[in-house]
N, C-alpha and C positions, 0 to 999 in steps of 0.2 A: 528593403521590403520587409515589412513585419511578418513574423511568423505567424501563422495561423493557428486556433485552438479549437480542439473538441475537447469538450468538457463531458467525463464519463460518470453516470451517476448509477451505482446500482442500489437498488431499494427492496427492502422486506418489512412490512407492516410497520411503516412509519410514514403513512401518508401526510400527517400533520408537519413531521420535519421535513419531508421533501418539499411540501407546499411553500414553508417558510424561505427554505432555500433557493426554490425557483423564484420567487419574489425577491430576495436578495440578489440573484444574479440579474433580475431586470434593473438594477440601479447601477450597474458596472457602466463606466464610459468606454469608448472605442469598440464597442460591439459590431458595428458595421464594419470595421477593417480588420479586427483580429479572432473576432468569434466565428469559427467554421459552424459550428454545431454544438447543442447540447443533446447527448445520447442517454436516455433513461431506460434502465431494463428493470422491469417488476419481476422480482424473483419469487413468482407463483404466491404472492402474499395472500392470505386468508382474510385480511381486511379490505374495506372497501376503499377504493382511490378514486371515486367518482369526483370529488373537491379537485384532485390533481388533475385529472383528464378535462374537466369542466375549464380550468383555468388555463391549460394548454390551448385547448380549442379556441379560447378567447383571447389568446396573445400569439398569434402566427409569427410577429416580427422577432420573437425571441429564438426561433430556429430550433424548437424543443422536436425531439422524434421520441416519442413513448411506445417502448416494445414490452411484450408480457411472454414472458418464459414459462413454457407448459410445466416445468417442474422446478423446486428449489435444487438449483444445481451447484450451490454453495459459492463463495467468493471467488475462489481462483477460476472456475469454469464461467461463472457470471462475467468476470471482468476480461475473460478472454471474448466472450461473446461482443461486449461492446469494442474491445479494440481492434477485433476484425472488420467491425463496422465503421469506425473512425475514418475520416477523411483529412482531417487538419495537420499540419506539419508536426504539431505537438500534442500530446494528449495529457489532460489536466483530470487525474482520477481524485475524486472527492467523495468523502462519505456522507450519505443522504441526511446525516444529522450534525452537519457541519455548515457555517457560514462563512463569507468573506467580511472584512472588515473596514475596508476602504474602497471609494468607487474608482480609484484607479488600479486595484488589484491585478486585473485581467490584462491590462496595458503593461505593468511591470512584469508579468509572468512571461508574457509574449517576448520580453526582450532579455528574460534572464541568460538565456544560453549565447548571448551575444557580448556578454560582459567578458572583459580581458581575462580575469582569473579563470572562467570555465571554458573560454576558447583555447586558452592555453594547456589547459588539463584535459581537454576532450571530454568534457563532462555530459552524459548521456541521460541522468536523471537528478532531480533536484527537489529536495524537501523542504518547504517553506516552514515558518515559525508557527507552532500550534499552541494555543491557550486553551483552557477549560472556557465553555460558554458562561457559566453561572459566575465564577469568582474572577475571570481574567488572570489566573495564573499559569505560568508555563505547564503543559501536561508533560511531565517526565516521561512517561511511556511513549510518548510521539516527538522525543527529541531524538536525532539519529546519530547518536553518539552515548556510549555506556559512562564515559568519563564526563559528567554533565560539568561539574565544579570547574572543569578545566577549559572546557570549550563553550560554555555558556555564554560568555561576553564577545565571543567572535562572531561578527557580522556574517563570515561566510567561511566555510571550510570544506575540505573533502573527507569523505567518510566510507564505511564499509558495507552500509546498508541504508534503505531508505524506508520512511513510513507509510502504512497502507492507508491510513485515513486522508492523507493529502499528500500528493507528489505529482510533478510533471515530468514528462519524458518526451524524448524525441520519438516520433512514429517509427523513424528508420531502424531503430534498435531490433525491434521484433523480427525483421526479415535476418537479422544475423544469430539471434539468440533464442528465437521461438517465444512462445508464450507462456503463460504461467503453468505450474505442473497439474495435470487434470485430476491425481490421485490425493490432491489436498483439499477437502471440504472447507475448511477453516484454520487458519494458523499457519506462520513461517514459509508461505507462498511468497512473500516478498524476498526474504533471503535466498531463496532457491533461484528465482529469477535475476537478483541482486549478483550472486556469483558468477552467473553467465553473463551478464552485462560487462563486468570488471573482465573477466576473460576474453570477451570480444574486443577488448582494447579501449573501453569508455571508462570514466570515473563517475562517482556519486558524490553529489554535492548538498550541502544545505546554504541556504541564503534568508537572511530575514528581513527582506525589503517587504515580503507580504505576510501578513498573519492572518490564520485562519482560526475561528472559534469553533470547538468541537463540544459537543453536548455529551456524546459517549453513553448515548442512550442504553439502558438495559434492554430496552424492547426489540426481539427479534434474535437476541444472542443466546449463545447456549449456557447452560448452566455451568457453574465455574469449575466443577471438576470434570465435565465433559470438555470444556474449553482446555483445562490443563493437559488432559489427556492427549488429544489431538495436538497440541503445541509440543508436549513430550515426543511423540512418534514422529510428529513431522521435522522437528528441529534435529532429531537424531538421523532421520533420513537425509537431510541436508548436509549434514557434517559427514555421512558415509560417502555421499555423492560426491562431494567438492573437497573437502578438506584433508589433512593427513590422519590415518587411522586413529593414533593416539588422541586427536581432537573429538573424534567419533565417540571413543571411550568414554572420555570425561564428560562430553555431553550428555551422553544417555545415563550416566550414573548421576551427574548432578541434576537432571531434570527428575528422574526417579525421586531423588529426596525432596526435591522441591515440591512433587506431587503429595507425596506422603504428608509434608508438612502444612500444607494448604488445603488438600481435599480430604479432610478426616471423614472415616466412617464411608468411604467409597473403595473399598479394598477389592470388590469385585473387578470394578474398572482399573483399578492398580494391576491387578494379575493379567488382565487382558492385554493392557499396554505393555508389560513386561514381555509377553508373548510375541507382539508385534514388532518390538525392539530388537529382541532377540534374533527375531527372523531377519532383519534387514540385511546383514552381510550376505543372506544366502537368496535374497530375492531382489535386491536392488544392485543394479550397474554403477561401476564406480566409473566418474569422469572426471577425475581429479583435475583442479585448478593449476595453471601452469606455474612455474617457479617465479615469474614475472609477476604474475596476481598475487601470489601469496608473499612476495616483497611489498607489493604496494599495501594488503593488508595490515602487515607488521608497521610500515611507515606509518598509516594513518590510526594506527593504536587500536586495531580491531580486536575485540574479545573473541577468541577462537574456541576456548576451552569449554564453554557452556552456552 
């Protein structure tokens, strides 16, 4: 029996991109058998979504349910809301500025976890291939391994983390791991959940059968220095919570240097972030991953130092 899929879409001030995605999903084959629902959460956008809601009302067969958040709850909380509402066997989380590229992509996604490689390794989350919408080149920041040159030609492999803009996971996972961390407004929430998934006995994988085109629109995203600050603090929190202490120290220092290099002229935010990072060992509980999980991370060549 085919696994059913809930498609989860979080959106903020990208009504045009979302409308294109919904029209793109309408072209998929097999929706009668594998598509459970399309859940859309508007994260308190200030722009009008009338074209989107009109489209949804005119296309009831697409199984779209549109929800409105009372406030902008951030990526992690927004996804949590969607995941708690999902009813499919699998949850396909997709950015609202992405599109699928082939009409059988949904059918391919529904069958991924039944491939021998992923059955053998008890894989719980899979990232598809992600390319840029404009030039069709691989989006390196959406490739789920830091050693791109070594792994780029592999059609499938196991890895240590998954990509936020496009990934599919077994819904059963969240009963064992919990949801995304609610103290993360933006950035690194995938690492936090990913370590818990690995510690629950699952693996994380990549498969290139499905390609997603990603616009990576700047609309609705944080200014670069603010984004860097949140990534620095959140990645340090993740390292403290789950990894050996030495990896927390190297992560905190490396991301601090990265902030200074890229976010010039925003020293005020830099010092705020330092205070937040220094406070982590005193305010955050450690739930270090098991020796077995750490061995898996080393086996798949995870980058743990930063």
